[in-house]
C-alpha positions in Angstrom: 25.0 -15.5 -4.9 23.4 -15.0 -1.6 24.9 -11.8 -1.1 23.8 -10.5 -4.5 20.1 -11.9 -3.7 20.2 -9.8 -0.5 21.5 -6.7 -2.1 18.7 -6.7 -4.9 16.0 -7.1 -2.3 17.2 -4.7 0.1 17.5 -2.1 -3.0 14.1 -2.7 -4.0 12.3 -2.4 -0.8 14.5 0.7 0.2 13.8 2.3 -2.9 10.1 1.6 -2.8 10.0 3.0 0.9 11.6 6.3 -0.3 14.1 5.6 2.5 11.7 6.3 5.1 12.6 5.1 8.7 10.2 2.4 9.7 10.4 3.0 13.2 9.2 6.5 12.5 6.7 5.4 10.1 5.5 2.2 11.8 5.4 2.3 15.8 2.1 3.4 17.7 4.1 2.5 20.9 1.4 0.3 22.2 2.3 -2.2 25.2 0.2 -5.1 24.4 0.4 -9.0 24.0 1.7 -9.8 20.4 -0.6 -12.7 20.4 -3.7 -10.6 20.6 -5.8 -9.9 17.3 -7.6 -6.8 19.0 -5.1 -5.2 21.4 -7.0 -2.1 21.4 -10.5 -3.6 21.4 -11.1 -2.9 25.2 -10.6 1.0 24.4 -13.2 1.4 21.7 -15.6 3.8 23.5 -18.2 4.0 20.6 -19.4 1.6 18.0 -16.5 1.8 15.4 -17.0 2.5 11.9 -13.9 1.1 10.0 -13.3 3.1 6.9 -9.3 3.3 6.7 -7.0 0.5 6.7 -3.3 0.8 7.4 -0.2 -0.8 8.3 1.4 -0.3 11.8 3.3 -1.9 14.9 2.9 -2.9 18.3 5.8 -2.7 20.7 6.1 -5.4 23.7 8.3 -5.5 26.6 11.0 -2.8 27.6 14.7 -2.2 27.4 16.7 -5.5 26.1 13.3 -7.2 26.1 11.5 -4.8 23.7 10.2 -6.3 20.5 8.1 -4.8 17.6 5.6 -6.7 15.6 4.0 -5.3 12.6 0.2 -4.9 12.3 -2.7 -4.4 9.9 -5.1 -2.0 11.6 -8.5 -0.3 10.8 -10.0 3.1 12.3 -12.8 5.3 11.6 -12.3 8.2 8.9 -11.6 10.7 11.8 -8.9 8.4 13.2 -11.1 7.1 16.1 -11.2 3.4 17.2 -7.9 2.2 15.9 -8.0 -1.4 16.1 -5.5 -4.0 15.1 -7.2 -6.8 13.1 -3.8 -8.7 12.5 -0.6 -8.9 14.5 2.4 -10.5 12.9 3.3 -13.6 14.9 7.3 -13.1 14.7 9.2 -9.8 14.8 10.5 -10.7 11.3 7.3 -11.0 9.5 6.4 -8.4 7.3 2.7 -7.1 6.6 2.1 -4.3 4.0 0.2 -2.7 1.5 -3.4 -3.3 2.6 -6.6 -2.5 0.6 -10.3 -2.8 1.0 -12.7 -5.0 -1.2 -14.9 -3.2 -3.3 -17.9 -4.1 -0.9 -16.3 -3.1 2.0 -16.5 -6.4 3.8 -13.0 -7.7 3.3 -9.4 -6.5 3.5 -6.2 -7.8 1.7 -2.7 -7.4 2.2 0.9 -8.8 1.6 2.5 -11.0 4.3 6.2 -11.9 4.3 8.0 -14.2 6.5 10.7 -13.3 7.0 10.8 -9.9 5.3 13.2 -9.6 2.1 13.8 -13.3 1.9 10.9 -15.6 2.9 7.7 -16.7 1.1 5.2 -14.0 0.3 1.4 -14.4 0.3 -1.6 -12.3 -0.4 -3.7 -12.8 2.8 -7.7 -12.0 2.8 -9.7 -11.4 5.9 -13.4 -10.5 6.3 -14.3 -7.6 8.6 -17.2 -7.1 10.9 -18.3 -5.4 14.1 -18.8 -7.3 17.3 -21.3 -7.0 19.9 -19.0 -4.5 21.7 -18.9 -2.3 18.8 -15.2 -3.6 17.9 -13.8 -4.3 14.6 -12.8 -7.8 14.1 -11.4 -10.2 11.4 -12.1 -13.8 10.5 -11.9 -16.3 7.6 -8.2 -15.4 7.2 -7.3 -17.2 3.7 -4.1 -16.8 1.3 -5.2 -16.4 -2.2 -1.6 -16.0 -3.8 1.5 -17.5 -2.6 5.0 -17.3 -3.9 8.1 -19.2 -2.6 11.9 -18.3 -3.3 13.9 -21.4 -4.2 17.8 -20.3 -3.9 19.4 -19.2 -6.0 16.0 -18.0 -7.5 13.9 -15.4 -5.7 10.3 -14.5 -5.9 8.3 -11.8 -3.9 5.1 -9.9 -3.8 5.6 -6.0 -4.2 2.2 -4.6 -4.3 -1.6 -5.7 -4.3 -4.7 -3.8 -4.8 -8.4 -4.9 -4.7 -10.7 -3.7 -7.7 -13.1 -1.0 -7.4 -16.3 -2.7 -8.4 -17.9 -5.9 -6.6 -18.8 -7.3 -9.9 -15.1 -7.5 -11.1 -14.0 -9.5 -8.1 -10.3 -9.5 -8.9 -7.0 -8.4 -7.1 -4.0 -6.9 -9.0 -0.6 -7.9 -7.8 3.0 -7.4 -8.6 5.6 -10.1 -8.4 9.5 -10.1 -9.2 10.9 -13.5 -10.3 14.8 -13.8 -10.9 18.3 -15.0 -10.3 21.2 -13.3 -8.5 20.6 -9.5 -9.4 18.5 -10.0 -12.6 14.9 -10.9 -12.9 11.5 -9.9 -14.4 8.7 -7.9 -12.6 5.4 -9.0 -13.6 1.5 -7.5 -13.3 -0.9 -10.1 -12.7 -4.5 -10.3 -11.9 -6.4 -12.9 -9.9 -9.9 -13.8 -8.9 -10.5 -12.4 -5.4 -11.2 -16.2 -4.4 -7.6 -17.3 -5.8 -7.2 -19.5 -8.7 -5.3 -19.0 -12.1 -3.1 -15.8 -12.6 -3.5 -13.6 -15.6 -0.3 -12.0 -16.8 -1.0 -8.5 -18.0 2.5 -6.9 -18.2 6.2 -7.4 -17.3 9.5 -5.7 -17.5 13.0 -7.1 -17.1 15.5 -5.6 -14.5 19.2 -5.9 -13.7 20.5 -4.8 -10.4 17.2 -3.3 -9.5 17.2 -0.9 -12.4 13.4 -1.2 -13.6 10.7 -2.5 -11.8 7.1 -2.0 -10.8 6.3 -0.9 -7.2 2.7 0.3 -6.8 -0.5 0.0 -8.5 -4.3 1.0 -8.4 -7.5 0.4 -10.3 -9.5 3.0 -12.2 -12.9 3.7 -10.9 -14.7 1.6 -13.6 -12.0 -1.4 -13.4 -11.2 -1.0 -17.2 -7.5 0.1 -16.3 -4.8 -0.4 -13.8 -2.3 2.1 -13.1 1.2 1.0 -12.2 4.1 2.9 -11.0 7.5 2.0 -13.0 10.6 2.8 -10.9 13.4 3.1 -13.3 16.8 4.0 -12.6 17.6 4.1 -16.2 14.7 6.3 -17.8 13.2 7.9 -15.0 9.8 7.0 -13.1 6.6 6.8 -15.1 2.9 5.7 -14.5 1.9 3.2 -16.8 -1.6 2.5 -17.4 -2.6 -0.9 -18.6 -6.0 -2.3 -19.9 -7.1 -4.6 -17.0 -8.5 -7.3 -19.5 -5.9 -7.3 -22.5 -2.8 -5.9 -20.8 -2.5 -3.3 -23.5 -0.5 0.0 -22.5 -3.0 2.7 -22.9 -1.2 5.8 -21.2 2.3 6.8 -20.2 2.5 9.7 -17.5 5.9 11.2 -16.6 6.9 13.0 -13.6 6.1 16.8 -13.2 8.9 19.1 -14.2 11.6 19.2 -11.2 10.4 16.1 -9.7 12.7 12.9 -10.1 10.5 10.3 -8.6 6.8 9.3 -8.1 5.4 7.5 -5.1 2.0 6.1 -3.8 -0.5 6.2 -6.4 -4.3 6.4 -5.7 -7.1 6.5 -8.2 -10.3 8.6 -7.3 -13.8 7.0 -6.9 -16.7 6.7 -9.0 -17.6 10.1 -10.4 -14.1 11.6 -11.0 -11.3 10.4 -13.2 -8.1 11.6 -11.4 -4.9 10.0 -10.2 -3.1 11.3 -6.8 0.2 10.4 -6.3 3.3 11.9 -4.2 6.3 13.4 -5.8 9.6 12.3 -4.4 11.7 15.3 -4.6 9.3 17.9 -3.1 6.9 15.3 -1.2 4.1 17.3 -2.5 0.7 15.8 -3.6 0.2 15.9 -7.3 -3.1 15.3 -9.5 -3.3 14.0 -13.0 -6.7 14.9 -14.3 -7.7 12.8 -16.6 -4.8 10.3 -16.1 -3.8 10.3 -19.7 -0.4 10.7 -22.0 0.4 14.4 -22.4 -1.4 15.6 -19.3 0.8 17.7 -16.9 0.3 16.8 -13.2 -0.4 19.7 -11.2 -0.1 20.4 -7.4 -1.4 22.8 -4.8 2.0 22.3 -2.7 0.5 20.2 -0.1 2.9 17.5 1.3 2.0 14.1 2.4 2.4 10.2 1.4 0.1 7.6 1.2 -2.7 9.5 -0.3 -6.1 7.9 -0.3 -9.5 9.2 -1.8 -12.6 9.4 0.2 -15.7 7.5 -1.3 -17.2 10.6 -2.5 -14.0 12.3 -3.8 -14.1 15.3 -1.4 -11.1 14.5 0.4 -7.9 12.8 0.3 -6.4 11.4 3.5 -2.7 11.4 4.0 0.1 10.6 6.3 2.4 13.5 7.3 5.3 11.7 8.7 7.5 11.1 5.7 11.4 11.8 5.7 11.1 13.7 9.0 9.8 16.8 7.5 6.8 17.1 9.5 5.5 15.6 12.8 3.8 12.2 12.4 0.3 12.5 12.0 -2.9 12.3 9.9 -4.3 14.9 7.4 -6.8 15.4 4.7 -6.8 17.9 2.0 -9.8 18.9 -0.3 -8.5 17.8 -3.8 -7.3 20.5 -6.1 -7.0 22.9 -3.3 -4.7 23.9 -0.3 -7.5 23.3 2.3 -6.0 21.0 4.7 -7.7 19.6 8.0 -5.7 17.7 10.7 -7.2 14.6 11.7 -4.4 13.3 14.2 -1.0 14.9 15.3 -0.1 11.5 16.8 -1.1 9.1 14.3 1.6 6.9 13.1 0.5 4.5 10.2 1.4 4.0 6.7 -0.1 2.5 3.5 -3.3 3.9 4.0 -6.5 3.0 2.0 -9.9 4.3 2.3 -13.0 2.2 1.8 -14.3 2.7 -1.7 
């Protein structure tokens, strides 16, 4: 039973990450004390303007004594003032899929310790700029916690803060089951915690069908969810955020076998951007409705995230070893690309709304 449990968890996470090498995606090779919450604070030369949150890691020690701890970091939109606001306490702690609150004052992410087998929680922290111009986090709190109990398993796989301050909700995906079978659920919860509202679910056997990613529409009326399906093929499912009614189904573009990393445009536009698994191209669905064919301008990148004014999409370039790790932005619906950084190494990007 233990082996089957481990197998399904590894399968789910491996497919969700597109078989990316976490060392390539995660390490920023900082030699710092793992207990520091702001290991780069002393290097901030100007007052920071944190607009991007991301996952990365720090490396401590050398040779046989080298260890790596995952981090949650923030930076300016031009990649300046990269600052870790949370560092994992152990090498087995997994922190991932951070998002900004609608008012830009807080960040939420998923924490799991140990990764692939331990309890999971959605952590929220408030972000401010201290007197030295350095981003700092405070008021850490857990709003959702799930704890597996052998032979049952339950883990969180994705979370996303809503788009409007008035909505004050976080949507999340969790899978519960025994052995190699279970059910993946889409829930919403108050940003302050409390009762979960179930919106949708799907049964999975041997990791065949499960929800893996999600984002809110600009007006918070809908939630787009990526259905990873080994049996019928990937789809983007769009649910009513209040009732859970299925509103739209979007299929992969012709010639693409997978969909990854959704992000919905901000207020004033109604477009989903996502990365296709086969080509690595960023695609657009505008509007995101059933029957609309996704289009691309053949720009490759992962973790696409929209700017607040919809004029740019920021993305990471280090997927699958096809490009040197770095950070770029593209003007939506064009092939106009600007290099932000050729050395940045972080993932799960999210731009402040």
